[in-house]
N, C-alpha and C positions, 0 to 999 in steps of 0.2 A: 513472662518475664518482663520486667517494665524497663529495663536498660535498652539504651538505645540500640544494641546488638549483641548477641550472644557471644561468648568469649571465644568459643570455637569458631563461628563466623568471623570473628575480628582476627583470630589468629591467621584463619585461611586465606581472608582478603590481604592482610599484611604479608604472608608469604607471597600472594601472587603478586603483589604492589613489588616486594622485594626482587622477584625474578624478573619483572619487567624493567627494573631500575638496572640491575645487576647487566641485564643484556642490551641494554641500550648505547649505542655508539655514537647518537646524534648530537652530543655535546659541543657547542661551538666554543671557539676559543676566547669569544666575548664574555662567556659565562665563568670563566676562571676568575676569583676574588684576589684582592690585593694580599699580600704576603704576611699580614699582621691579623686584624680579626675579620672574619667572615661571619655573616649573620643572616639569618631568616626571621620573618615574624608572622604572625597572625593576630586577629581580635584577642587571644587569650596569653600568647607567650611570645618572647623574642629568645631566640637560640643564637648564642655566638661560639665561635671556634676561634680561639688563639693559637694560630699557627705556628707561631714561635715558641709556645710552650705545650702544645698538644692538650691545652684543657678545654672541656666544654662548660659551657656558663648558661643558665637559664634564668630569665626574669620574667616575671607575671606581668600583663599589661599595667597594672596598677602600679609596678615600679618595684614591688616586692622580689627580692631574690628568692628563688626557688632551689637551684642548684650551682654551686661554685667549684671550680677547679676538678670536675669530672673527669675521669679518664677510661679508656677501654684497657681490659686487662686480658692478656692470654695466659691461661694456666696449662702449661705444657709438661712432659716428662722430665724436662730440664729445669722447671721451676717455672715462678712467676714472670712474665714479660708485660710490664706497663708500656703501653703505647703513648710515647712522649718524647720529646725533644732530643732526649739523650741518644736514643736509638733509632728515632724515626725522622724523616723528611716530609712535610705535610704539604698538600695542595687542595685547595677547596674549589669546589663548583658549586653554584646555585641554579636551580630551574624551577620551572612551575609546569606542574602536570594537571591532567584532568582524570580522576580515579573514579571508583564506583562510588567512594563516599564522599566525593564532590573535588574540588579544586585543592591542589597541595602544594605548597611549597617545600622544597627539599634542599637539603645542605648535604653535599657528598664530599667527603674528605678523604682524599686518597693519602695512604700511608705506607712510604717505602722503607724499609729496613735497611738501616746503613750495615749490618752484618750481612745481608742478603739471607735470611732464613724466612720469616713471615712478614709479607705484604697483606696490609688491612685496607678494607674501605668501611667507613663510617657511613651511615646513611641516616640521617637525622629529618624527620619530616612532621610538618604542622598541616592538619587538614581544615579548611576554612571555616567548617561549622563544628569541628570537634574539639572540645577542652581537655586536649590531650595531646602528647608526645609519643612518637613512633621513633624507637632506635633499633637499627639493624647494624650487624657487623658481618662482613665478610672477610675471610681469613684464608691466606693462598701460601703454600710451602713453595716458595721460590730458590729452595737451595736443591743442591744436586743429591741431598741425603733423605732418608725416610725421617720424618719428625713426626711426633706423637703430641696431639692436641687433645687434652682431657676436658677443658671447658673454656668458654669465653664470659667474662664480664662485659656487657655491653655497656654499663656505666658503673663506676667504682668511684665513691664519693666518701674517703676516709679521712677522718680529722687530722691523723698523724702523717697524711700526705697533702694536706693543704686543702683537703675537699670537704664539701659540707651539702646537705640536704635539708631544706625547710619545707615542710608539708602541711602547715597550719590550714586547717578546714578540708584537707582531702577527705573524699567520701570512699574512695576505691584506688589501689595501686596494683597493677597486675606484675608480679616478679617471676622470674624465671631462672 
């Protein structure tokens, strides 16, 4: 296979990276970002998270817009739950780590449910030498009741919800 790495290896390495991120507790107070736009960047992309609206935006290094108004969505037995400012409070943390695929800039967004049902963490990662974006979502039932999570949409960019995706020239896109 001529790809940088195989899909299975990619998923395995990202799963391991996600586990290490989720368990890390060494984030300093200095790494918390201002309460409006938080961002990370590498040579290929700039990812920003609007903490007032709960929206993810991605721009290519050329300045071209790649993703606007992206949100995370939980599909539950009770219906669709968009992770946005109507139902959630946000706090963003940025940090750099060294991983198997190289130096990584990470934006970790803690999303606290105002209704105290589903707390969510969004992990957005940019590897120094990889022309791609990694998105992970961790969901936790914080209610005293049993809740059923049917699926997670790590990035949802729907035109009717003010979202959009522009992938001109994309060679590959892994969706799940």
